[in-house]
ZAKEDO-811650 format. One record per residue (C-alpha): residue in three letters; x, y, z; chain. Coordinates in nm, 4 decimals. Layout:
N
<residuo = ALA; X = X; Y = Y; Z = Z; cadena = A>
...
***
This chain:
301
<residuo = MET; X = -1.7107; Y = -9.3913; Z = 3.6486; cadena = A>
<residuo = ASN; X = -1.6916; Y = -9.2185; Z = 3.3130; cadena = A>
<residuo = LYS; X = -1.9070; Y = -8.9350; Z = 3.4436; cadena = A>
<residuo = LEU; X = -1.6829; Y = -8.9063; Z = 3.7481; cadena = A>
<residuo = TYR; X = -1.3710; Y = -8.8878; Z = 3.5328; cadena = A>
<residuo = ILE; X = -1.5350; Y = -8.6281; Z = 3.3119; cadena = A>
<residuo = THR; X = -1.6308; Y = -8.4217; Z = 3.6176; cadena = A>
<residuo = ILE; X = -1.2795; Y = -8.4400; Z = 3.7638; cadena = A>
<residuo = ALA; X = -1.1262; Y = -8.3491; Z = 3.4288; cadena = A>
<residuo = ALA; X = -1.3596; Y = -8.0529; Z = 3.3972; cadena = A>
<residuo = ILE; X = -1.2636; Y = -7.9329; Z = 3.7455; cadena = A>
<residuo = LEU; X = -0.8921; Y = -7.9660; Z = 3.6664; cadena = A>
<residuo = ILE; X = -0.9296; Y = -7.7759; Z = 3.3397; cadena = A>
<residuo = PHE; X = -1.1313; Y = -7.5026; Z = 3.5115; cadena = A>
<residuo = THR; X = -0.8738; Y = -7.4756; Z = 3.7925; cadena = A>
<residuo = ALA; X = -0.5860; Y = -7.4586; Z = 3.5443; cadena = A>
<residuo = CYS; X = -0.7603; Y = -7.1906; Z = 3.3411; cadena = A>
<residuo = GLU; X = -0.8433; Y = -6.9915; Z = 3.6536; cadena = A>
<residuo = HIS; X = -0.4821; Y = -7.0165; Z = 3.7714; cadena = A>
<residuo = LYS; X = -0.3591; Y = -6.9019; Z = 3.4314; cadena = A>
<residuo = GLN; X = -0.5942; Y = -6.6053; Z = 3.4383; cadena = A>
<residuo = GLN; X = -0.4643; Y = -6.5063; Z = 3.7817; cadena = A>
<residuo = GLN; X = -0.1024; Y = -6.4990; Z = 3.6685; cadena = A>
<residuo = PRO; X = 0.0174; Y = -6.1386; Z = 3.6360; cadena = A>
<residuo = HIS; X = 0.0892; Y = -6.0123; Z = 3.2883; cadena = A>
<residuo = PHE; X = 0.4407; Y = -5.9008; Z = 3.2065; cadena = A>
<residuo = SER; X = 0.4410; Y = -5.7362; Z = 2.8660; cadena = A>
<residuo = LYS; X = 0.7375; Y = -5.8100; Z = 2.6423; cadena = A>
<residuo = GLN; X = 0.7740; Y = -5.4331; Z = 2.6134; cadena = A>
<residuo = LEU; X = 0.8890; Y = -5.4394; Z = 2.9757; cadena = A>
<residuo = THR; X = 1.0891; Y = -5.7629; Z = 2.9801; cadena = A>
<residuo = HIS; X = 1.2448; Y = -5.8324; Z = 2.6393; cadena = A>
<residuo = PHE; X = 1.5259; Y = -5.6167; Z = 2.5031; cadena = A>
<residuo = LYS; X = 1.8153; Y = -5.6465; Z = 2.2591; cadena = A>
<residuo = PRO; X = 2.1621; Y = -5.4982; Z = 2.3242; cadena = A>
<residuo = TYR; X = 2.2727; Y = -5.1927; Z = 2.1310; cadena = A>
<residuo = ILE; X = 2.5687; Y = -5.2913; Z = 1.9144; cadena = A>
<residuo = ARG; X = 2.7856; Y = -4.9986; Z = 2.0297; cadena = A>
<residuo = ASN; X = 2.7545; Y = -5.0428; Z = 2.4056; cadena = A>
<residuo = PRO; X = 2.8555; Y = -4.8948; Z = 2.6392; cadena = A>
<residuo = VAL; X = 2.7023; Y = -4.5590; Z = 2.5510; cadena = A>
<residuo = PHE; X = 2.8460; Y = -4.3745; Z = 2.8518; cadena = A>
<residuo = ALA; X = 3.1322; Y = -4.4499; Z = 3.0908; cadena = A>
<residuo = GLY; X = 3.3956; Y = -4.2976; Z = 3.3125; cadena = A>
<residuo = THR; X = 3.6728; Y = -4.1058; Z = 3.1382; cadena = A>
<residuo = ASP; X = 3.9386; Y = -4.3608; Z = 3.2420; cadena = A>
<residuo = THR; X = 4.1765; Y = -4.0655; Z = 3.2830; cadena = A>
<residuo = ASN; X = 4.2765; Y = -3.8648; Z = 3.5891; cadena = A>
<residuo = THR; X = 3.9488; Y = -3.6726; Z = 3.6223; cadena = A>
<residuo = TRP; X = 3.6913; Y = -3.6488; Z = 3.8995; cadena = A>
<residuo = ASP; X = 3.4754; Y = -3.8969; Z = 3.7036; cadena = A>
<residuo = LYS; X = 3.7438; Y = -4.1416; Z = 3.6001; cadena = A>
<residuo = LYS; X = 3.4878; Y = -4.4054; Z = 3.6955; cadena = A>
<residuo = ILE; X = 3.1119; Y = -4.4097; Z = 3.7346; cadena = A>
<residuo = ARG; X = 2.9124; Y = -4.6338; Z = 3.9613; cadena = A>
<residuo = GLU; X = 2.5760; Y = -4.7726; Z = 4.0650; cadena = A>
<residuo = ARG; X = 2.2477; Y = -4.6224; Z = 3.9597; cadena = A>
<residuo = GLY; X = 2.2473; Y = -4.3160; Z = 3.7417; cadena = A>
<residuo = TYR; X = 1.9090; Y = -4.1866; Z = 3.6298; cadena = A>
<residuo = ILE; X = 1.7657; Y = -4.0758; Z = 3.2955; cadena = A>
<residuo = LEU; X = 1.4624; Y = -3.8607; Z = 3.2211; cadena = A>
<residuo = PHE; X = 1.3370; Y = -3.8017; Z = 2.8665; cadena = A>
<residuo = GLU; X = 1.2072; Y = -3.4444; Z = 2.8432; cadena = A>
<residuo = ASP; X = 1.1295; Y = -3.2230; Z = 2.5438; cadena = A>
<residuo = SER; X = 1.3078; Y = -3.4671; Z = 2.3105; cadena = A>
<residuo = ILE; X = 1.6232; Y = -3.4577; Z = 2.5247; cadena = A>
<residuo = TYR; X = 1.7639; Y = -3.7429; Z = 2.7306; cadena = A>
<residuo = ARG; X = 1.8989; Y = -3.6131; Z = 3.0626; cadena = A>
<residuo = LEU; X = 2.1433; Y = -3.8312; Z = 3.2558; cadena = A>
<residuo = TRP; X = 2.2526; Y = -3.7782; Z = 3.6152; cadena = A>
<residuo = TYR; X = 2.5389; Y = -3.9995; Z = 3.7225; cadena = A>
<residuo = THR; X = 2.7867; Y = -4.0610; Z = 4.0054; cadena = A>
<residuo = GLY; X = 3.1524; Y = -4.0032; Z = 3.9288; cadena = A>
<residuo = TYR; X = 3.4653; Y = -4.0695; Z = 4.1312; cadena = A>
<residuo = ASN; X = 3.8410; Y = -4.0928; Z = 4.0833; cadena = A>
<residuo = ASN; X = 3.9262; Y = -4.3794; Z = 4.3187; cadena = A>
<residuo = GLU; X = 3.7509; Y = -4.5936; Z = 4.5776; cadena = A>
<residuo = LYS; X = 3.8445; Y = -4.3607; Z = 4.8651; cadena = A>
<residuo = SER; X = 3.7375; Y = -4.0388; Z = 4.6953; cadena = A>
<residuo = GLU; X = 3.4029; Y = -3.8727; Z = 4.7519; cadena = A>
<residuo = LYS; X = 3.1268; Y = -3.9590; Z = 4.5080; cadena = A>
<residuo = HIS; X = 2.9896; Y = -3.6533; Z = 4.3284; cadena = A>
<residuo = LEU; X = 2.7119; Y = -3.5717; Z = 4.0843; cadena = A>
<residuo = GLY; X = 2.7638; Y = -3.5410; Z = 3.7101; cadena = A>
<residuo = TYR; X = 2.5288; Y = -3.4563; Z = 3.4271; cadena = A>
<residuo = ALA; X = 2.5134; Y = -3.5369; Z = 3.0552; cadena = A>
<residuo = THR; X = 2.2606; Y = -3.4959; Z = 2.7751; cadena = A>
<residuo = SER; X = 2.1754; Y = -3.6671; Z = 2.4486; cadena = A>
<residuo = THR; X = 1.9383; Y = -3.6144; Z = 2.1579; cadena = A>
<residuo = ASP; X = 1.9100; Y = -3.9866; Z = 2.0818; cadena = A>
<residuo = GLY; X = 1.9919; Y = -4.1601; Z = 2.4112; cadena = A>
<residuo = LEU; X = 2.2938; Y = -4.3212; Z = 2.2465; cadena = A>
<residuo = ASN; X = 2.5492; Y = -4.0419; Z = 2.2035; cadena = A>
<residuo = TRP; X = 2.6087; Y = -3.8409; Z = 2.5187; cadena = A>
<residuo = LYS; X = 2.7765; Y = -3.5080; Z = 2.5935; cadena = A>
<residuo = ARG; X = 2.8993; Y = -3.4148; Z = 2.9392; cadena = A>
<residuo = TYR; X = 2.7606; Y = -3.0856; Z = 3.0647; cadena = A>
<residuo = SER; X = 3.0903; Y = -2.9898; Z = 3.2255; cadena = A>
<residuo = ASP; X = 3.4317; Y = -3.1265; Z = 3.3107; cadena = A>
<residuo = LYS; X = 3.3407; Y = -3.0673; Z = 3.6767; cadena = A>
<residuo = PRO; X = 3.0654; Y = -3.2052; Z = 3.8976; cadena = A>
<residuo = ILE; X = 2.7405; Y = -3.0110; Z = 3.8932; cadena = A>
<residuo = TYR; X = 2.7197; Y = -3.0675; Z = 4.2700; cadena = A>
<residuo = ASP; X = 3.0232; Y = -3.1311; Z = 4.4917; cadena = A>
<residuo = ALA; X = 2.9097; Y = -2.9953; Z = 4.8284; cadena = A>
<residuo = GLY; X = 2.8373; Y = -3.3466; Z = 4.9478; cadena = A>
<residuo = TRP; X = 2.8349; Y = -3.7165; Z = 4.8656; cadena = A>
<residuo = VAL; X = 2.5799; Y = -3.8130; Z = 4.5986; cadena = A>
<residuo = GLU; X = 2.5370; Y = -4.1594; Z = 4.4492; cadena = A>
<residuo = ASP; X = 2.2718; Y = -4.4102; Z = 4.3498; cadena = A>
<residuo = MET; X = 2.0178; Y = -4.1421; Z = 4.2667; cadena = A>
<residuo = CYS; X = 1.6538; Y = -4.1402; Z = 4.1575; cadena = A>
<residuo = VAL; X = 1.5163; Y = -3.8238; Z = 3.9953; cadena = A>
<residuo = ILE; X = 1.1540; Y = -3.7167; Z = 3.9617; cadena = A>
<residuo = LYS; X = 0.9904; Y = -3.3933; Z = 3.8499; cadena = A>
<residuo = ALA; X = 0.6801; Y = -3.2810; Z = 4.0371; cadena = A>
<residuo = ASP; X = 0.5125; Y = -2.9393; Z = 4.0257; cadena = A>
<residuo = SER; X = 0.7989; Y = -2.7958; Z = 3.8171; cadena = A>
<residuo = ILE; X = 1.0591; Y = -2.8984; Z = 4.0769; cadena = A>
<residuo = TYR; X = 1.3187; Y = -3.1721; Z = 4.0332; cadena = A>
<residuo = TYR; X = 1.3624; Y = -3.3973; Z = 4.3358; cadena = A>
<residuo = MET; X = 1.6666; Y = -3.6172; Z = 4.3703; cadena = A>
<residuo = PHE; X = 1.6648; Y = -3.9016; Z = 4.6198; cadena = A>
<residuo = ALA; X = 2.0174; Y = -4.0319; Z = 4.6609; cadena = A>
<residuo = GLU; X = 2.2600; Y = -4.2073; Z = 4.8870; cadena = A>
<residuo = GLY; X = 2.5069; Y = -4.0008; Z = 5.0834; cadena = A>
<residuo = LYS; X = 2.8101; Y = -4.1151; Z = 5.2755; cadena = A>
<residuo = ASP; X = 2.7629; Y = -4.4440; Z = 5.4629; cadena = A>
<residuo = ASP; X = 2.4593; Y = -4.5212; Z = 5.2440; cadena = A>
<residuo = ILE; X = 2.2289; Y = -4.2763; Z = 5.4213; cadena = A>
<residuo = ALA; X = 1.9529; Y = -4.1511; Z = 5.1912; cadena = A>
<residuo = HIS; X = 1.9004; Y = -3.7773; Z = 5.1459; cadena = A>
<residuo = ILE; X = 1.7053; Y = -3.5377; Z = 4.9234; cadena = A>
<residuo = LEU; X = 1.8177; Y = -3.2588; Z = 4.6900; cadena = A>
<residuo = THR; X = 1.5980; Y = -3.0210; Z = 4.4905; cadena = A>
<residuo = SER; X = 1.6497; Y = -2.8166; Z = 4.1752; cadena = A>
<residuo = ALA; X = 1.4544; Y = -2.5806; Z = 3.9521; cadena = A>
<residuo = ASP; X = 1.6453; Y = -2.6815; Z = 3.6388; cadena = A>
<residuo = GLY; X = 1.8022; Y = -3.0204; Z = 3.7110; cadena = A>
<residuo = ILE; X = 2.1512; Y = -2.8675; Z = 3.7108; cadena = A>
<residuo = ASN; X = 2.1746; Y = -2.6465; Z = 4.0189; cadena = A>
<residuo = TRP; X = 2.0948; Y = -2.8543; Z = 4.3266; cadena = A>
<residuo = LYS; X = 2.0262; Y = -2.7711; Z = 4.6911; cadena = A>
<residuo = GLU; X = 2.0652; Y = -3.0124; Z = 4.9795; cadena = A>
<residuo = LYS; X = 1.7491; Y = -3.0731; Z = 5.1851; cadena = A>
<residuo = GLY; X = 1.8880; Y = -3.3171; Z = 5.4405; cadena = A>
<residuo = ASN; X = 1.8700; Y = -3.6832; Z = 5.5283; cadena = A>
<residuo = ILE; X = 1.5415; Y = -3.8680; Z = 5.4942; cadena = A>
<residuo = ASP; X = 1.3638; Y = -3.9185; Z = 5.8282; cadena = A>
<residuo = ILE; X = 1.2057; Y = -4.2646; Z = 5.8218; cadena = A>
<residuo = ARG; X = 0.9907; Y = -4.3953; Z = 6.1076; cadena = A>
<residuo = LYS; X = 0.8546; Y = -4.7357; Z = 6.1951; cadena = A>
<residuo = THR; X = 0.4806; Y = -4.7947; Z = 6.1965; cadena = A>
<residuo = ASN; X = 0.4731; Y = -4.7001; Z = 6.5674; cadena = A>
<residuo = GLY; X = 0.6388; Y = -4.3645; Z = 6.4976; cadena = A>
<residuo = GLU; X = 0.9821; Y = -4.4536; Z = 6.6314; cadena = A>
<residuo = PRO; X = 1.2894; Y = -4.3961; Z = 6.4107; cadena = A>
<residuo = ILE; X = 1.4052; Y = -4.6991; Z = 6.2148; cadena = A>
<residuo = ASP; X = 1.7019; Y = -4.8848; Z = 6.3619; cadena = A>
<residuo = LYS; X = 2.0421; Y = -4.7254; Z = 6.3103; cadena = A>
<residuo = GLY; X = 2.2378; Y = -4.8289; Z = 6.0043; cadena = A>
<residuo = ALA; X = 2.2424; Y = -4.7806; Z = 5.6308; cadena = A>
<residuo = TYR; X = 1.9232; Y = -4.7137; Z = 5.4351; cadena = A>
<residuo = GLY; X = 1.9995; Y = -4.6651; Z = 5.0702; cadena = A>
<residuo = THR; X = 1.9042; Y = -4.7006; Z = 4.7033; cadena = A>
<residuo = PRO; X = 1.6044; Y = -4.4701; Z = 4.7535; cadena = A>
<residuo = THR; X = 1.3423; Y = -4.5140; Z = 4.4820; cadena = A>
<residuo = ILE; X = 1.0467; Y = -4.2804; Z = 4.4633; cadena = A>
<residuo = TRP; X = 0.6925; Y = -4.2903; Z = 4.3332; cadena = A>
<residuo = TYR; X = 0.4568; Y = -3.9899; Z = 4.3501; cadena = A>
<residuo = GLU; X = 0.0818; Y = -4.0198; Z = 4.3015; cadena = A>
<residuo = ASN; X = -0.2323; Y = -3.8446; Z = 4.4299; cadena = A>
<residuo = ASN; X = -0.0294; Y = -3.6007; Z = 4.6409; cadena = A>
<residuo = SER; X = 0.1407; Y = -3.8866; Z = 4.8232; cadena = A>
<residuo = TRP; X = 0.5077; Y = -3.9855; Z = 4.8153; cadena = A>
<residuo = TYR; X = 0.6156; Y = -4.3488; Z = 4.8237; cadena = A>
<residuo = LEU; X = 0.9755; Y = -4.4245; Z = 4.9157; cadena = A>
<residuo = PHE; X = 1.1307; Y = -4.7656; Z = 4.8563; cadena = A>
<residuo = TYR; X = 1.4636; Y = -4.8237; Z = 5.0301; cadena = A>
<residuo = GLU; X = 1.6951; Y = -5.1127; Z = 5.1122; cadena = A>
<residuo = ARG; X = 1.8926; Y = -5.1985; Z = 5.4231; cadena = A>
<residuo = ASP; X = 2.2210; Y = -5.3681; Z = 5.3352; cadena = A>
<residuo = ASP; X = 2.0416; Y = -5.5011; Z = 5.0231; cadena = A>
<residuo = LEU; X = 1.8601; Y = -5.7555; Z = 5.2431; cadena = A>
<residuo = GLY; X = 1.5124; Y = -5.6479; Z = 5.1392; cadena = A>
<residuo = VAL; X = 1.3142; Y = -5.3483; Z = 5.0140; cadena = A>
<residuo = TRP; X = 1.0969; Y = -5.1492; Z = 5.2547; cadena = A>
<residuo = LEU; X = 0.8269; Y = -4.8939; Z = 5.1734; cadena = A>
<residuo = ALA; X = 0.7574; Y = -4.5686; Z = 5.3592; cadena = A>
<residuo = THR; X = 0.5098; Y = -4.2942; Z = 5.2685; cadena = A>
<residuo = SER; X = 0.4813; Y = -3.9228; Z = 5.3311; cadena = A>
<residuo = LYS; X = 0.2584; Y = -3.6279; Z = 5.2491; cadena = A>
<residuo = ASP; X = 0.5175; Y = -3.3569; Z = 5.3119; cadena = A>
<residuo = MET; X = 0.8564; Y = -3.5338; Z = 5.2654; cadena = A>
<residuo = LYS; X = 0.9535; Y = -3.4282; Z = 5.6174; cadena = A>
<residuo = VAL; X = 0.8649; Y = -3.7512; Z = 5.7968; cadena = A>
<residuo = TRP; X = 0.8256; Y = -4.0873; Z = 5.6251; cadena = A>
<residuo = THR; X = 0.6391; Y = -4.3770; Z = 5.7864; cadena = A>
<residuo = ASN; X = 0.6749; Y = -4.7439; Z = 5.6998; cadena = A>
<residuo = VAL; X = 0.3618; Y = -4.9083; Z = 5.5647; cadena = A>
<residuo = GLN; X = 0.4884; Y = -5.2195; Z = 5.7444; cadena = A>
<residuo = ASP; X = 0.8064; Y = -5.2956; Z = 5.9317; cadena = A>
<residuo = GLU; X = 0.8946; Y = -5.5915; Z = 5.7118; cadena = A>
<residuo = PRO; X = 1.0164; Y = -5.5737; Z = 5.3522; cadena = A>
<residuo = VAL; X = 0.7593; Y = -5.5399; Z = 5.0756; cadena = A>
<residuo = LEU; X = 1.0106; Y = -5.7090; Z = 4.8445; cadena = A>
<residuo = ALA; X = 1.2062; Y = -5.9844; Z = 5.0163; cadena = A>
<residuo = LEU; X = 1.4997; Y = -6.2050; Z = 4.9258; cadena = A>
<residuo = GLY; X = 1.4371; Y = -6.5266; Z = 4.7313; cadena = A>
<residuo = PRO; X = 1.2988; Y = -6.7830; Z = 4.7378; cadena = A>
<residuo = ASP; X = 1.4683; Y = -6.8496; Z = 4.4015; cadena = A>
<residuo = ALA; X = 1.8445; Y = -6.8460; Z = 4.3655; cadena = A>
<residuo = TYR; X = 1.8792; Y = -6.5365; Z = 4.1445; cadena = A>
<residuo = ASP; X = 1.7880; Y = -6.2926; Z = 4.4260; cadena = A>
<residuo = LYS; X = 1.8655; Y = -6.5052; Z = 4.7281; cadena = A>
<residuo = TYR; X = 2.1414; Y = -6.2833; Z = 4.8698; cadena = A>
<residuo = ALA; X = 2.0618; Y = -5.9241; Z = 4.7758; cadena = A>
<residuo = VAL; X = 1.7780; Y = -5.7085; Z = 4.6409; cadena = A>
<residuo = ALA; X = 1.7461; Y = -5.3329; Z = 4.5878; cadena = A>
<residuo = MET; X = 1.4806; Y = -5.1453; Z = 4.3916; cadena = A>
<residuo = ASN; X = 1.5804; Y = -4.9103; Z = 4.1093; cadena = A>
<residuo = GLN; X = 1.2606; Y = -4.7778; Z = 3.9545; cadena = A>
<residuo = VAL; X = 0.8809; Y = -4.7978; Z = 3.9634; cadena = A>
<residuo = ILE; X = 0.6645; Y = -4.7276; Z = 3.6585; cadena = A>
<residuo = LYS; X = 0.2927; Y = -4.7582; Z = 3.5892; cadena = A>
<residuo = TYR; X = 0.1871; Y = -4.9577; Z = 3.2857; cadena = A>
<residuo = ASN; X = -0.1706; Y = -5.0549; Z = 3.1921; cadena = A>
<residuo = GLY; X = -0.2936; Y = -4.9720; Z = 3.5412; cadena = A>
<residuo = LYS; X = -0.0363; Y = -5.1803; Z = 3.7283; cadena = A>
<residuo = TYR; X = 0.2897; Y = -5.0921; Z = 3.8983; cadena = A>
<residuo = TYR; X = 0.6112; Y = -5.2503; Z = 3.7776; cadena = A>
<residuo = ALA; X = 0.9352; Y = -5.2416; Z = 3.9724; cadena = A>
<residuo = TYR; X = 1.2807; Y = -5.2915; Z = 3.8266; cadena = A>
<residuo = TYR; X = 1.5254; Y = -5.4158; Z = 4.0845; cadena = A>
<residuo = HIS; X = 1.8771; Y = -5.5520; Z = 4.0964; cadena = A>
<residuo = ALA; X = 1.9748; Y = -5.8672; Z = 4.2781; cadena = A>
<residuo = SER; X = 2.2598; Y = -6.1073; Z = 4.3449; cadena = A>
<residuo = ASP; X = 2.2770; Y = -6.4846; Z = 4.3670; cadena = A>
<residuo = THR; X = 2.6075; Y = -6.4965; Z = 4.5562; cadena = A>
<residuo = LYS; X = 2.6967; Y = -6.4118; Z = 4.9163; cadena = A>
<residuo = GLU; X = 2.9922; Y = -6.2095; Z = 4.7926; cadena = A>
<residuo = TRP; X = 2.7716; Y = -6.0052; Z = 4.5536; cadena = A>
<residuo = LYS; X = 3.0130; Y = -6.0860; Z = 4.2717; cadena = A>
<residuo = GLU; X = 2.7546; Y = -6.0551; Z = 3.9991; cadena = A>
<residuo = TRP; X = 2.4298; Y = -5.8620; Z = 3.9696; cadena = A>
<residuo = SER; X = 2.1187; Y = -5.8994; Z = 3.7561; cadena = A>
<residuo = VAL; X = 1.8150; Y = -5.6914; Z = 3.6559; cadena = A>
<residuo = ASN; X = 1.4714; Y = -5.8202; Z = 3.7506; cadena = A>
<residuo = ILE; X = 1.1083; Y = -5.7101; Z = 3.7449; cadena = A>
<residuo = ALA; X = 0.8033; Y = -5.7471; Z = 3.9698; cadena = A>
<residuo = VAL; X = 0.4414; Y = -5.6314; Z = 3.9478; cadena = A>
<residuo = SER; X = 0.1925; Y = -5.4939; Z = 4.2023; cadena = A>
<residuo = ASN; X = -0.1598; Y = -5.3595; Z = 4.2224; cadena = A>
<residuo = ASP; X = -0.0997; Y = -5.1516; Z = 4.5363; cadena = A>
<residuo = LEU; X = 0.2781; Y = -5.0868; Z = 4.5691; cadena = A>
<residuo = ILE; X = 0.2856; Y = -5.3136; Z = 4.8749; cadena = A>
<residuo = HIS; X = 0.2290; Y = -5.6675; Z = 4.7483; cadena = A>
<residuo = TRP; X = 0.4688; Y = -5.7630; Z = 4.4704; cadena = A>
<residuo = LYS; X = 0.4783; Y = -6.0634; Z = 4.2384; cadena = A>
<residuo = LYS; X = 0.8149; Y = -6.1421; Z = 4.0827; cadena = A>
<residuo = TYR; X = 0.8398; Y = -6.2279; Z = 3.7134; cadena = A>
<residuo = GLU; X = 0.8665; Y = -6.6032; Z = 3.6767; cadena = A>
<residuo = HIS; X = 1.1357; Y = -6.5655; Z = 3.4097; cadena = A>
<residuo = ASN; X = 1.3686; Y = -6.3364; Z = 3.6085; cadena = A>
<residuo = PRO; X = 1.6397; Y = -6.2269; Z = 3.5619; cadena = A>
<residuo = ILE; X = 1.5685; Y = -6.0205; Z = 3.2501; cadena = A>
<residuo = MET; X = 1.9334; Y = -5.9078; Z = 3.2324; cadena = A>
<residuo = GLN; X = 2.2414; Y = -6.0868; Z = 3.3634; cadena = A>
<residuo = HIS; X = 2.6245; Y = -6.0809; Z = 3.3409; cadena = A>
<residuo = ASN; X = 2.6692; Y = -5.8067; Z = 3.6002; cadena = A>
<residuo = ARG; X = 2.4570; Y = -5.5509; Z = 3.4158; cadena = A>
<residuo = SER; X = 2.2709; Y = -5.3905; Z = 3.7022; cadena = A>
<residuo = SER; X = 2.0950; Y = -5.0828; Z = 3.8375; cadena = A>
<residuo = GLY; X = 1.8524; Y = -5.1039; Z = 3.5465; cadena = A>
<residuo = ILE; X = 1.5837; Y = -4.8496; Z = 3.4625; cadena = A>
<residuo = VAL; X = 1.3539; Y = -4.8123; Z = 3.1626; cadena = A>
<residuo = VAL; X = 1.2974; Y = -4.4945; Z = 2.9631; cadena = A>
<residuo = ASN; X = 0.9954; Y = -4.4381; Z = 2.7411; cadena = A>
<residuo = ASP; X = 1.0992; Y = -4.2396; Z = 2.4332; cadena = A>
<residuo = GLY; X = 0.7414; Y = -4.2080; Z = 2.3085; cadena = A>
<residuo = LYS; X = 0.7727; Y = -4.5138; Z = 2.0856; cadena = A>
<residuo = GLY; X = 0.8521; Y = -4.7752; Z = 2.3464; cadena = A>
<residuo = TYR; X = 1.0710; Y = -4.8607; Z = 2.6413; cadena = A>
<residuo = ARG; X = 1.4484; Y = -4.8847; Z = 2.6452; cadena = A>
<residuo = LEU; X = 1.6332; Y = -5.0536; Z = 2.9262; cadena = A>
<residuo = TYR; X = 1.9432; Y = -4.8783; Z = 3.0554; cadena = A>
<residuo = THR; X = 2.1813; Y = -5.0542; Z = 3.2927; cadena = A>
<residuo = MET; X = 2.4012; Y = -4.8173; Z = 3.4894; cadena = A>
<residuo = HIS; X = 2.6734; Y = -5.0239; Z = 3.6514; cadena = A>
<residuo = PRO; X = 2.9666; Y = -5.0461; Z = 3.5952; cadena = A>
<residuo = ASP; X = 2.8965; Y = -4.8266; Z = 3.2898; cadena = A>
<residuo = VAL; X = 2.5861; Y = -4.7249; Z = 3.0950; cadena = A>
<residuo = ASN; X = 2.4556; Y = -4.9777; Z = 2.8448; cadena = A>
<residuo = VAL; X = 2.1299; Y = -4.9551; Z = 2.6542; cadena = A>
<residuo = PHE; X = 1.9048; Y = -5.2395; Z = 2.5438; cadena = A>
<residuo = LEU; X = 1.6532; Y = -5.1571; Z = 2.2744; cadena = A>
<residuo = PRO; X = 1.2932; Y = -5.2825; Z = 2.2599; cadena = A>
<residuo = LEU; X = 1.1718; Y = -5.5919; Z = 2.0820; cadena = A>
<residuo = ALA; X = 0.8382; Y = -5.5740; Z = 1.9059; cadena = A>
<residuo = GLU; X = 0.5451; Y = -5.7074; Z = 2.1056; cadena = A>
<residuo = LYS; X = 0.4083; Y = -6.0262; Z = 1.9561; cadena = A>
***
């Protein structure tokens, strides 16, 4: 009997160790942050300007020691949402580029910006939450390229309705587009030429739940690559009314199969639309809605 107990114990220990080894690693550099004492660092003017308020996901790139922020501004809920731009040398103190939008020829909100082959690509929501693409040589002067054409795996257009919060990843000459439909899941489509995008599967790659924190809404904000794995920052809600949002993280080896962090959310209290920015020393977490707040890194232990 003693030998049997020893054998069973050994099996249990081995199984536990194997399970532990299989758990994905979420570095504290990506999950643990402390709030900046002077938040928010950027907000609407709160005066009668085109950007009296800002909303949803803005986007920040750190280039040549300059932080570049693209944001959505609006005056009231019924007004069109236009594109603004600001810069900073430290990511904390921001200066608006102009007192006017840098692009007002159409509706632009909830944007994701990437630079590839010296061209800036902006994937954004337009009116009625329809995703579209803009391009720019300098990140300031933008040209509309039209709505994103997404197809099902059989080549047919996706069902009519909103498809928003476009989030892009570019690797090995392939484009990967994450998008949500009414925040009820995140789908993934790919393209070689950005003219036609095809779903990798016709079900979400990031679904609601099963835990309470993202039971009622999910939408992806950013994908980064860290130590050979892909990490996605996404916002979520635990109420049917979407009264409060949180920031969460998931990991993947292939951009299709995602494992959510067991300690989500990493940011609560209606701080949402989170993205991280690497300043060369570490990652900062910026939340973009309802204003821009920054959360500074904690040292890895």
